[in-house]
N, C-alpha and C positions, 0 to 999 in steps of 0.2 A: 504493499499500499504504499510505503514511503518512497520508494521508486517510482511508481506510478505517478505519485504526488510532484515528485522534483521532475520528471520528465515533461509532465502537463504544463507547470507553472514556470520551469526555469529554461530547461532545454528547448521547449518547442519555441518560445519567443526569440531567444538567441539565434537557433537555426535559422528561422524565418527571418530574423533581420539581417543574416551575413548573406543568405540567399536573394535578399531585396537588393542588398548593395552591390551584389554582383548583378543583377537583373532590373537596374532602376528603372527602364522603360520597357520593361517587357523583353529585353535582348540581353545577350551575355556581355556585358562592358565594364571596364574598370575607368567608366567617366568620373564615377564620383570620387575616386582615390586620386585622378590624375586633377580634379577640380581643387581637392584637398591641399596637394602637395604644389599646384602651380603657382598657390599665393603665399605670402609668409605668414598668412594666419595659422595656417595649419602645423608646421613645423615650430612656430614658437610658441603655439599653445601646447604641443605635446611636449617641449622642452621645459617650458615653466610648470606643468601640471607633474612631471616626473620631481624635478628640484622640489619643487613645493612640498609635495607629499611626502620625500625623503624627509625632508627638515620637519614635517609635523609628524611624521612617523618617529624620529629620534625625541623629539618634545612629548609625545605621548608615552614614549617608552621610560623617559626620566621622571616625568611627575607622576604618571600611573605607577611605577614601580615604587619610589619613593611614597605615596600615598600606600600602596600595598603593605608596606614593610610598617609604616605605622598602625594600620588597621589590625595588623595579624601581634606584631610584639607590645602595641599599649591597648591595654583594653580600658583607658580611661576615656575621659571627655575629648581629650585632643583627638584621638585614634577614631573614634565614632563621628566627630564632628568633620575630620577629613575624609572618611570615606562618604559621608551623606553629600557632602559639598562636590565631590569629585565625580558622583553617579548623578547629581541633579541635571546635567545636561540631557539624559536618558527622557526625563519628564518633560522637556521643555522643546517645542518645534523649533527647528534651525532656520526657518523662515521667520520666526519671531525674533530670533537672535539677531540675525541679519538686518531686520527694520530697526531695532533698538539700536545696532553698529550706527546705522546712518543717521540716527536723531543725534544720537550722542557725538557726532563728528562736528555737528556745530558748535562744541562747548569745550573740545579738545585741541590741543595745539595741531596744526596740519600736519608737522612732521610725523606725529603719530599714525595718523591714518594713511600716511605715503610709505610708512616702514615695509622694506620687504617681509619682515616678520608677521605683518598683519593676518595675511592668509592662512600662511602656517600654523600659526595659534589658533585660529578659528577652526581648523580643520583637527587639530590635535585635541582642542575641546569636544568635540565628537566621538573621537577614537578613546580617550582616557578611560572613560567606563568600561568600554571592552579589554583594555589590557590589564585594569584592575581585576576584572572577573575573571583573566585567565591565571595572573601571577598569585593572587592573594591566596587562593586554594593551594597552589604549589608550596609557596613560602608555608603554610600552616602545617604541611606534612613533615617538614625539615624539623628533626627532633632537638628540642632546645637544647640537649646535654651535648651535641656537638659543638654549639656554638660557645655554652659555657667551657668545654675543653679547650677551645681554640683560643678564648680570652686569657684562661688560666696560663696559656702557655705565654702568652705576651702580645697576643694579635690585637689591633685596635679594631674598632667598630667596620672600618671599610675592607680592611684585610679580611675580617671573618665572614664578612658579605660574598668577597671575591673566591676565597678558598673554601668556605662551606656551602654557604647558600647557592650562589651563582651556579655550580656544576650539576647541582640537582633539580634546578628550575631552568635550564636550557633548553628544552624542547618547549615549554609553554611560553618561555619568553621569546621565542622565536615564530611562535603562530603569533604571539601576539603583535610582534612586528610586521608581521605578512599581514593580517589583519586590519592594522592600523593603517598602512599605506595605502591597502585597500579602500577603508573608508575614505581617507583623506582625498584620494585622487578622485574617490565618486563624488564627493560632497557636492550639492549644488544649492540646497535652501539658502545658508548664509552667505556662499560664497557669489552668488550673482548678484549680492546688493552691493559686495565690497570689490566686484573685479573692475578693471579698468582696461583699457585697449593691449597695456603691455602684461598685465597679471592675467590675461583669459584663460583660463583651465579649461579641460575638455568637455566637461558638463554643459559649462556656460556658453561654448563653443557650439554645441548641438542646439541648444536653446537657441544661440540668434541665430545659425543658418537655416532653423524652421521656421523662424519668423520672416524671414524673405522669400518673397515669392520667387516661383521660378523651379523646374524641375532640377535643375543643377544644383541648385542649393539641398534640394532635399537629398539628394544622391550623394551630396558632401555630408550630410547629417548624419546619415546612413552608416558611410565609412567612417567618422570619426566614432561614433559608439560601437563598430566591430572593432576600430584600433583600441577604444578605452577597454572593453572586452579583453581584446588579446594583452595588453599591458599587464591588467590586474592579475589575469591567470598567469601570466609569467612571474609577476612578483610572487605569487602565492608558491609557485612549483621552484624558483630560486630558495624561497627562505627554508622551503622542506627539505631541499635538498642540503641546504647547508646547516639544517640544525643537528644538534649534535644526536648521538645516536645510543650513548653508553646511557643504563639504566641506574637509577637511584644505589641498588644494592651494589652493582659494580664499582660505584663510585666511592661507596663507603668502604668498600674491602681495599681500594688502594689507598 
């Protein structure tokens, strides 16, 4: 039942999109892809989307992992508050956040909203709850006595994390990185309010092309959609291939 559901609601639209991008006018053609890359918009949007998503992934991993550590190791008000605030974006529409940022731009220095870190930070905000959801359970399974043993031997907090926690949460952390990248590169709700001509991401470019009249623009929008799916799938495969394979038991024995 699960496989049938996935094929119906996930595979079918993607395959349809791929076929329509190759047959934009009812005949086999690469016109949509040529239209996309004949202009500077396609290549620039692809480059900016990848670099912005990578930066957002790094931000989400740093903030999400730090929050997960606070939630697992601190059972007081600080840990609870950190977890609640970090997961809060799941309950707020990204469109609402984007609209709020636009209104806020009138009251803050222009340099803040012209910063190249603005869009990656917003994208990371959406991905942080997922990072916490993957990393926090893995950290909770690390025996506290191993951290205590490392601390007794003279290791500081950072070294304890790098030598005890990090090897045991390698795969969840890699999975979090992959999904954070995919969520960042596909974020549309808040980014569409903040994107400018030089910071147009692939999802925003899809919406822009679909709003323009003409069959060529529609074909280019379908080509961008296929390109976005391909980049996301490639990112997940690379992270899965690079993820550490050793188990927690093997790490403990070594």
